[in-house]
Every structure is written in C-alpha cells, then in structure tokens.
C-alpha positions as CSV (number, residue, x, y, z in Angstrom):
1,M,6.3,-3.0,-27.1
2,T,2.6,-3.4,-27.9
3,E,-0.2,-1.6,-26.2
4,D,-1.2,-4.9,-24.6
5,E,2.2,-5.4,-23.0
6,I,2.2,-1.8,-21.7
7,A,-1.2,-2.2,-20.2
8,K,-0.2,-5.5,-18.6
9,K,2.9,-3.9,-17.0
10,R,0.8,-1.0,-15.7
11,F,-1.8,-3.3,-14.3
12,H,0.9,-5.3,-12.5
13,A,2.5,-2.1,-11.1
14,F,-0.9,-0.9,-9.8
15,L,-1.5,-4.3,-8.3
16,V,1.9,-4.3,-6.5
17,I,1.3,-0.8,-5.1
18,R,-2.2,-1.8,-3.8
19,L,-0.9,-5.0,-2.3
20,F,1.9,-3.1,-0.5
21,G,-0.7,-0.8,1.0
22,V,-2.9,-3.7,2.2
23,A,0.2,-5.4,3.7
24,L,1.2,-2.2,5.5
25,F,-2.3,-1.9,6.9
26,I,-2.3,-5.5,8.1
27,L,1.2,-5.0,9.7
28,G,0.0,-1.8,11.4
29,T,-3.0,-3.6,12.8
30,A,-0.9,-6.5,14.0
31,I,1.6,-4.1,15.7
32,A,-1.3,-2.2,17.4
33,F,-3.1,-5.2,18.8
34,S,-0.5,-7.9,19.3
35,D,2.8,-8.4,21.1
36,I,5.0,-8.3,18.0
37,L,7.2,-5.3,19.0
38,R,6.4,-5.0,22.7
39,P,4.0,-6.5,25.3
40,G,0.5,-5.0,25.1
41,G,1.0,-3.8,21.6
42,W,2.0,-0.4,20.3
43,P,-1.2,1.4,19.3
44,L,0.3,4.6,18.1
45,L,2.8,3.1,15.7
46,G,0.3,0.6,14.6
47,A,-2.3,3.3,13.8
48,V,0.2,5.3,11.9
49,L,1.2,2.3,9.8
50,A,-2.4,1.3,9.2
51,I,-3.5,4.7,8.1
52,T,-0.4,5.0,5.8
53,G,-1.3,1.6,4.3
54,V,-4.9,2.6,3.6
55,V,-3.8,5.9,2.0
56,D,-1.2,4.0,-0.1
57,A,-3.7,1.4,-1.2
58,V,-6.3,3.9,-2.2
59,Y,-4.4,6.9,-3.5
60,A,-0.9,5.9,-4.5
61,S,-2.0,4.0,-7.7
62,R,-4.1,7.1,-8.7
63,I,-1.1,9.3,-8.3
64,V,1.1,7.0,-10.4
65,K,-1.6,6.8,-13.0
66,R,-1.8,10.5,-13.3
67,T,1.9,11.0,-13.6
68,S,2.3,8.2,-16.2
69,E,-0.4,9.7,-18.3
70,R,1.4,13.1,-18.5
71,K,4.4,11.6,-20.2
C-alpha cells in the first residue's frame, strides 16, 4: 500500500466517525423535541444522545488518530 492509499483510508475513517457523531446529535435533538419515541418528546434521552454525538464528532477522531500514530 502506498502512503496516498493509507492517507485516503484514514481520511475516510475520520469522516465516518465524525458523520456518525453528527447523526447521533441530530437523532438526539429529534428525540428531545419531537414525538418520535413518546408524545411530548423525551428531553433527557435526547440530551444524552446529543451530547454523546457532539463528543464523538469532536474527540473520537482525535483519539483514533493518536492511537494509530503509536503503532
């Protein structure tokens, strides 16, 4: 594998991780403010999912990068 292929695979992995975090944030917001799971929304569960999504989108790719550089 060339360095370009490795860099491309890493970029795609980071992109998927961040997109998952953003999707989790959007899902949490939808659960908190809409009637998806129960009438009137479920603010507590939605907030937990939204915060988890933000943390995942911001920090998970940094953690993966750090662990992949150690190898």
